[in-house]
N, C-alpha and C positions, 0 to 999 in steps of 0.2 A: 321693532323695539315694543316691549308690552307697555303697558300703559304706568305700572306702578313704579319700575324699573328697579326690582329688586328691594326697594322701601321697607324698613321692619315697623309697621303698624299696630298697637298696640290696643287690642281690643280688652274694653273691661265688664263685660259683661257676664251673666252668670254660666259656668261654664255650660250648662244642656241648653242654653239657649244661643250659642257662639257659632254654631258650626256654620249656618249658611251665610252667614257674614265673613266667616273664612273662607268660605269657599271662595266667594265672591273674588275676596282680596286675593286668593292664588291665580283665577285663573285672568286677573287684571295683572301678573306677574311682581305680585307684593307679598311679603312675608308677615303674615299673622301670629303676634305674640298674644297668647291668651293669658290675662291676668284678673279672674273674676273679683271685683271689690265687694262684690253683694252675694251671700249665700241663700238658700232659701230652703226654709225649713216649716214643714207641715205644722198647723195648731194641735196638741196632744188632746186636747177638751174641743171635738168636734160637734157639742151637745147644741149649738145653735145651726149646725149645720142642718143635723138630723131633726131637729126641730120644724126648720123651714121646707127639709123634704117632704115632710108630712103634710102639709099645708100649701102645695107648690099652686094647688088648683085656686088660691085664692088669687094670686097674683097674674098681672098682666103683662110686665114684661119682665126678665130678666138677663141682667147689664153684666159682663162679664170683663171687669180691668185690664186683664191680662192673660197672656198663656199662661201663667202661671196657676192664677185664679181656675183658668178649668182644669190644668190637673190635677189639682187639690179638689175641687168640686163636683165637676163632673159624674167622675165613678161614684161616688155616693148618693148623687141625685138619682143615677138611673139606676141604682141595686135593684129598686122594685120595680121596673119594670120603664118603659116610654115613658117622656115628662108629658103633663098634660096636652094637649094639640090647641090648647087655646093662648098658650105659653109664648112669646115672643122673646127672641133670643136676639140677645145687641150685643156685638164683640167688638170692643176697642181695639183695633188696630189689625193690620192683614193675616197676621201671623195667628192672632187669637181665634178669628174668625176661622182660620184654615187648619186651627186643632178642633175647634167646633165641629166641623165639617167631616177630619177623620172621627170623631164619634159618633158620625150621621145623623148628625144635626142640623139643620138651615137655621143661618143664623145673618143678621142684616151687619154692616159694615157701615161705619161713617166715612163720609168723601175725602180725596186729601184733602190736609195731610193724615188723616187718620187718627187724629187726637179726641179728648175731652171737647174741645172747644167746637168743633166739625160734628161730634154727634149729638151736642147742643142744639144743632141747627136741623138735624135730621126732622121730616114732616110727626114721626113717629114720637117723636118726645116733647114736641110744641103741647102748650098749653090746650087746645081743645084736644089733645090724645090722650094728654096724661090725667087730668084734672079727675079727681076722688079713684084714683087709680093707684094698686098698688104696687109696688117696685121693687124687686130684691136686685142689692149691688154687689157681686162677689168678690172680692179681692182680699189684698193684705192688708196686717195690721198700718195701722196711720194712712197716711198719702192724703192727697186733695181732697177738699171739703167743695169745689165746683161742683161736679155734676148733682151732687145730690142736694145741695143746697139750692141751687136753680131749680130742679125736678120741684122742690117741696114749694118755691116761690109759682111754680107752675101748678101747684094746685093737688101735686099727687102725694101719695102717703109713700115714704121712702125707709124700707130697712137695707144695715149692711148685715153682711155677714162674710167675717175674716176669717179667710181658710188658710192663710199662711203667714209668715215674719222672715222679715228681711234682716239678716247678720253681716255684720263685717269680720272678712274672714282675715285669719291672720296671714303675715306679711311673707311670700318665701324670700329666701335669701338672693336667687338669682337677680330678682328685681333692684335690689339695694347696689349690688353690681354694675348696673347697666351701665354699656358704654355705647347703644346704638340703637334706640329708639328714635323714629323720623315720624312718626303722626301716633298722637294721642286719640283714640274712641273711646266718648262716655256717653251714655243714654239717658242717664236720670241725674234730679238734683243729688239725690242720695249717693248716687255712683261718684257726683266729683266730691261728695263731704269724704267718702269716705276714701277715695282713692289719696287725697293729701291726710288724709289721718295715719295710711297705711306709710305713705313717703314723704313725710314729714322732713323740711329741710332738704330734698334732692332738687337742686338747683333744675335739671334739666327741663322739671315740670313748668317752667317761664322761659325757657329760650328755644320750644319746640310748637310748630302749630298744633290744634285741636280743630277735632269734628265734635260736635254735638247734635245730639238727636233733636234739641229745639230751639224757641229762641230764651226758651224759660231757663234750657241748661247752661245755655251761651251765659248767660247774665250770671246765675252761679257760678261757674269758672271766673267772669270777668270781676264777681267780688273776691276771688281767690287772690286778685292783683296780679293776674296772667297780661302779659303783655301783647304777646304772640299773637298773630291772625287765627281766629276762630270761624270758620266754616259752619254753617249750619244745615243739617239734611232737609231738603225741601219737600220729604213726607218721612212718616215717622215710620221707617220700616227699613227694611236690611237695603233694597233698592238705593231708598234716597239716601243711606247712611255711604255706599260704595260711589254716589254721585257727587254725594259732601268729598268725599278724599280724594278724586278725581281731579274735583276742583281745585283744591289747594297745592295738589302736584303742577309743577311747570310753572305756576305762578311766581312774580316777583313781588318780596315784602320786604323791601330794603333789606335788611342783613336775615332776614329770614326766609332764605330763599331753599325750595326742594328742588335739589338738582338731581342730575342723574347720577345711577351710582349707588354703591353701599356704604358711604363715609354716613355717618351719622349727624344731623342735623343742628344738634347741640353740641357736636365739637367744633363747628364750622364758626 
């Protein structure tokens, strides 16, 4: 018998980023249901990106916050030719670094759990390494300020280049008629916010277990009043998420028990 026992797992990642996790769920015998709660859109005005490209030799480090940042920035950066050999690339997350590698770039990756906090612990980003150095961060509009604020405190001159924006997509009719989701997987605080906005008033959001990418995401879910168990991925990766999903399955949480079979948890 396979590990996920035909359970229906709601995946809320952007559509183009969900394939790997969905494949891992299927390999464990589960059924991934895709409900993207964030849509990624490029920024029409890319003047900041073009200006940065023309002055890349001035930067010591280029940090890519996500795979989306790589997808939206790197083709433009590479258009005139190779990146400066002196430019050190850092990707936040395994998937981000893997995509940089696909573009033929060598990049450093923070240690597990592959997030901003562990990136800031890297030797290459300590004060002795970054003081008086210029660093550019490629990211989406908005987001956390921890990385830039900390690097500035360490003496670096930090610039942002926003290369995409995140939007809340429309709610598909099928999810409003849901009768069978067993576990919800969410990977960002914004994803939690959008999911509740899209499914306002749906009682099953409060009646089944969740899997969160990080402790910050878990806290965001709890702040919404969710009383059910929330499992946190040990690493910010698809492998970490599948580990957290498997941890939920078969564990007893009082009335919240994930049992073998396809019957929905929220109906039990």
